[in-house]
N, C-alpha and C positions, 0 to 999 in steps of 0.2 A: 722514517718519521719518529719511531720510538726512540731511536738513538739520539735524535735531535732533542727530543723532550728530556731525556736523561742528562744530556749535556747542559741543557738550559737549567735544569734543577741543580746540577752540580755547580754551575757557575753562579747561581743566584740564591743558593740555599741560605747563606748568611743574611742576605737582605730579607728573605721571606721569614726567617726565624726572628730577625729583629723586629719586623712588622708585627708578628704574632705576639712577641713579648710586650711590645708597646700597647697593643689592643688589650691584652690580658691585664696589664697594669691599670689601664683605665677602667676595665670591668671590675677589678677588685676594689675600686672606690665605692661600688654599690654596697657591699657588706660594711665598708667603713662608714657609710652614711647611716646604715641601720644601727651600728654601734654608737654613733654620735647621737642618734635618737634615744638609744637606751641610756646614755649618760644624762641627757636632758630629763628623761623620765625619773631617774634616780635623784637628780638634783631637785626636781619638783616635789618629790616625796620628802626630801630634806627640808625644803622651804615650808611644806605643810606642817611637818613636825615642829619647826621653829615657831610658826605662827600659833600652833596649838599650845606650846609652852608659854609663849608671850601672852596669849589670851588669858592664861591663868595666873600670870605674874603681873606684868604691866607692860604697856607698849612703849613706843618712842615718846620721850618726854620733852615738852617745851615749857619753859618757865617764862611767864609774862607778868611783869609788874614788880612791885605793887603800884597801883594807880589809885589816886585819891578821887573819889566821886562825890560831888556836892550837888544835890537836887536843887531845882529852882522852879518857880511858877511861871508858866507861859500863858498869856491871855491872847485869845483870838475870837473870831466870830464864825459861826457856822453858816450854812446856806440861807438860813432864815433871818440872819442878822442878830441872832442871840449870842451873848457873851459866853465864851467857853474857856475854862481854865484847866490846864493839864500840867502834870509834873514831868519835867524833862531833866536830863542829867548833864552836868558839867564835869569834864574830865581834866585832871591835872597830873602831869608827870613829874617825877622827882628831879631836882636839880643835880643830885649826885646819887649814883647807885653802884654799890660794890657787891660782887658775888665772889665768894671764896669757897671753893669746893674740892672735895676728894672723892674720886670715883673708884669703887672697889668692884672689879669684875668677878663674875661667878659663872662657872660652866655647868649647864644642866643637860641631861640626856633623855631622849625619847627613843628607846631601842638602841640602834647603832648611830643615831643622829645626834649632833651636838648643837647647842644654842648658847650664845653669849649673852648673859644678863648682867645687871649691875645694881649695886646699892650706892647711893651718893649721900654725902654729908655736906650740906650747903649752909654757909653763913651769909645772910643777906642783910645789908644795912644801907642807909642812905639818909637823904634829907630833902624835905620840901621847903624851899625858901619862900620868898614873897610870892603870893598867888596871883597878884595883879588882876583882880576881878574886874576892874574897870576896863581892861582891854577887851573883854567879851561883850561890852555894851549892854549889860543887863543891870537894871536898877538894883541897888543894894537891898532894898526891902523885898525883892523877889526871891532872894536866895533863902534856902532852907538848911542852914549849917547844922542844925540839930539832927538832921537826918543823914549826915555825911557818913561814908563808910570807905574802908580801904579794901581794894579788890586785888586779888592775886590769882593769876591764871595758871592752872596746872592741867596739861592736856589729858592725862590719865590719872584720875584721882585715886585709883586703886593703889597707886604707887606711894602714897603718903604713909609714912611709917611712924610718925610721932604725933602727939596731940599738939597741933600747931598753934602757936601764940606769938603775938607781936609786942614788942616793947615800944610803946608810942609816947614819946616825950617823958620817958621814965616810968610810965604806967603800963603794966602788963595786961593784955587783952587777948582772949581766946577767939580763934576764927570759927566761923560757921560754914557749913557746906553750901554750895550753890552760888549763883550770881543774880541777886534779886533785881528785877526791873532793869535788866541790862542785857543788851544784845551785842555789846562790844566783845565780850569774852564768853564763850559757851560753857567751858568747863573751868571750875575754879572754886575758890573760897573767899569769904569776905568777913570783915569785922567792923562793927559800928565804931566810929570815932566822933562822938558828938562834939561839935564845935560851937562857938558863939561868935558874935560880930567882932569882939575884941581880938579873939584868936585869929580870925580871918585876916584882920588888918595887920596883926603882928607877924603872922607866918612863922617860919622856922620850926617845922615839925620834924623831929628826928625819929627814925624807926630802925629796928633791928629784929631779926627773927632767925630761928634755927630750923632748917627743914631737912628731914631725912626722907629721901625720895628714891624709890627703886624704879627701874625701867629696863628696857631691852634695846640693845643696838646703839641708840643715839641719845644724847642729851644736848638740848639747845637752850639758848637764852635770848630773849628779845631785848635789845639795847634801848630801854625806855628812859634812861637818865640823860639829862643834859650832858653829863659826863659819866659814861658807864665804864667801869673797870671790872673785868672778869678774870679770875685765876682758877684754873682747873689742873689737878694733878691726879695721876693714877699709876699703878704698877703695870698697866697694859702697855706693851712695847710696840704695838703696831696701830696707832691711832690714825684716823682720817679726819681732817678738819673740814667741817661742812658749813653750809650756809653762805651768807653774803660777805663775811669778813674772815680773813686769815689772821692768826695771832701775830701780834707785834714781836713777841718773843716766844720761842719754843725750844725745848731741849728734849730730845728723844734718844734713848739708849735701851740696852737690854733690861734695865731696871724699871722702865716705864717712861712717862712723859710729864713735862711741866710746861704749861702754856699760859700766856697772858695776853688779854685784849684790852685796848683802850679805844672806845668809840664815842664820838661826839654827836650832838643832836643835828649838826650840819651834815652828817654822813647818812641820814635817813630822811625819807619823805614823810615826816610826821611832826606836827606842831607840839609844843610843850603843853598847851591847853586848848580846849575847844568844847563847843556845845553841840554842834551839829556837823555832820559830814561822815562819809563812809570811809573811815580809816581802819586799817588793819594793823594793830600793834605788832603782830608776829611776822609781818612781811620782811623785816630786816633781820630775822633771827640768825644766829650763828652758833656753832658749838663743835662737838666732837663725836665721832662715831667709833665705837670699839670694833674696828674692822679686823676680820680674820685675814691672815696672809692668804695668798692665792691657794684656795682649798683644793682638796683632792679632785673634785669634779671639774673645776676650772683647769687644773693641770692636766687631767686626763683628756679633756676636750682639746687643749693645746697640743697634746701629743698626737691626737688623731688627725689634726690639721697637717701634720708632717707625715702622714701615712704614705702619701704618694712618693715622698722622697725615700723613705725606708724601702718600700716595695721596688721602686725603680732601680735604686742603687744595688739592692740585693740581687735582683734579676741580672743586672749588668755584670756583677761579680761572677755569677754562674755562667753567663754568656761568654765572658772573657776566658774563664777557665776551660769551658768546653771547646772553645775555638783554639786556644793555645795547646791544649792537651789532646785534641781530636777525640774527645769523649762526649758524644752527643747526649743531650738531656731531652727526654721525651716531653712534648707539650703538657701531657697529663701530670708529669712530675713537677713542671713549673707551676701548675695549678695548685698542687698540694703544698708546695713551698709558699705560695701566696696565701693560702688559707691559714697556714701556720703563722705567718706574719700578722694576719688579722686577729687570730686568737690571742696574740699578745695583749691586745687592748682590752678584751673581755677579762683576761686574767688580771690586768692592772686595775680595772674598775672594781672588780669584786674584792680583790685583796686590799685596795686602798680604803675601803669602807671599814675595815677592821684594824689595820695596822698603819703605821706612818707611811706616807706616800713614797719616800725614798726607799724604804725597805721593800714595799710592794713592787716598785719599779725594778729593783735589783733582782727579786725573785722571778718576776715575769721575764726579765732580760735573760737570766741564766736558763730558765726553762725553754724559752723560744730558741735561743742560740744553741743550747745543747741539742734540742730536737733536730734543728736544721743542719747542724754540723755532723751529727751522726748519720743523717740521711745523705749528706754530701759525701761522706766517706764510703758509703755503699755505691754511690753513683760514679765516683771518679777512681775508686780502687787505690787511692793514694792518701795516706794519712796527712801528708803535708798540705794537701788540698783542703782537707777538712779543717786543719788548723788555720789556713788562710781565710776560709769562710768564717770561722769563729772570730778571728781577729777583726775582720771587716765588720761583722755584725756588732761586736762589742764596741768598736769605734763609733759606728753609726748611732747605736743606742746611747752611748755616752755623750755624743754630740747633741742629740735631741734632749737628753736629760738636762744638760747644761743650759740649753735654750729655754726650757720650760722653767727652770729655777730662776733665771735672770728676769727681772721685771723692767729695769731701766735700760739695760744694755743688750737686750735680746736681739734687736735688729742689727746692731753693729757686729756682735759676735756671730750671728747667723750669716751675715753677708760675707764676712771674712772666712768663715768656715766653708761656705759653699764655693767661694773662689778657690780655696785650697783643694777641695774635692774635685772641682772641674779641672784644675791644673794637673792633679794626679791622674785623672782619667785620660786627659790628653796625652800625658807621658806614656801611660800603659798601652794606649791604642795607636801610637804613632807608626807602628810597623804592620798593622793589620793588612793594609792593602798590598804591601810588599810581600808579606807571607802568602797572601792569597794568590798573587801572580806567580810566585814560585811553585805553589801547589798545582796550579793549572798547567804550567810548563812541564812539570814532571809527570 
């Protein structure tokens, strides 16, 4: 009976060993999950630092307007039949609106964490043509043109860096903070532009203003003109165009980007003038985000997602070597190799917070490969085997690094690479069964 058991073990030891390696590979995903949680925790700290810096600078900015607001008297009766007169607002959007701006990015740090801020220099101009008051079906004598004002929405007023003034029909007027008697825009500035009946009938109000605005992350513009044209330029080389409209023209290179939008009133669900109605002028906003390239945390996270591939292929290399060289590797030694592979990711995470990701990846790769290769030389007693392990690990880590760096072609490259790996493994293992049969016969 004992001899039968020994024969069974000898005949099936490769299968049992392979099953153990497979189970160990799956178990090593548990520490990989903990490392993934550690990456999320460090990334959350980075986001907190970014928000803290932004809270003391200025947040994401959305430019809305300018909008011409003309109050009017509205008469009604209360529940007792008494006449009630209240002041309401008429809103008029410009026929043409041009925004020409330059965005200058700035990097700020909180400890080891980086945040991207910006200063922008915006030239805003346009024209209100005929106001067509009769279309709103309000008697002319009910309008209060002397109380008219121009409204400009700025989502975070802390970002305004100059004493803002508008040139209205050749006359320069300074803005005041706030949005009086107005629920259309919650944050912004206004300037009184007292009109008269003759001016209302004539229309054709030209405006221009210079706005220096700082913010963080993103700059958006609401297309309130009947014809809105926006041009933004920046030395930032990795922009992300956001909102409801992509630019008609864009040029992106290592020196920065240049983008232009042309939006018509027919492209948005907002009338050119109204008195009542729940309209949101910012619903159709668009703009640009100063996006960081895939940062170290995202890259590390993507590396961890390939952990099962690294662990499984490394174990397979050791399994093939011990099978071909008849040099058994103890299960405990497989566990140590697996832990060494997991430590690679903690090294990568910690180093990438201080140095460039590529350099951190290289150092972590050399450290892990060197440790495992030296260990392999003591296991197999042959230097050429340790070189084989080192070459296999360097090839695997190089393959994963290329996958992580690629953003648009990672799936294609990964699929082709995996196909080649499987083909090589099939070639290397084509004689395992024949060798095993020969061993049993002898």
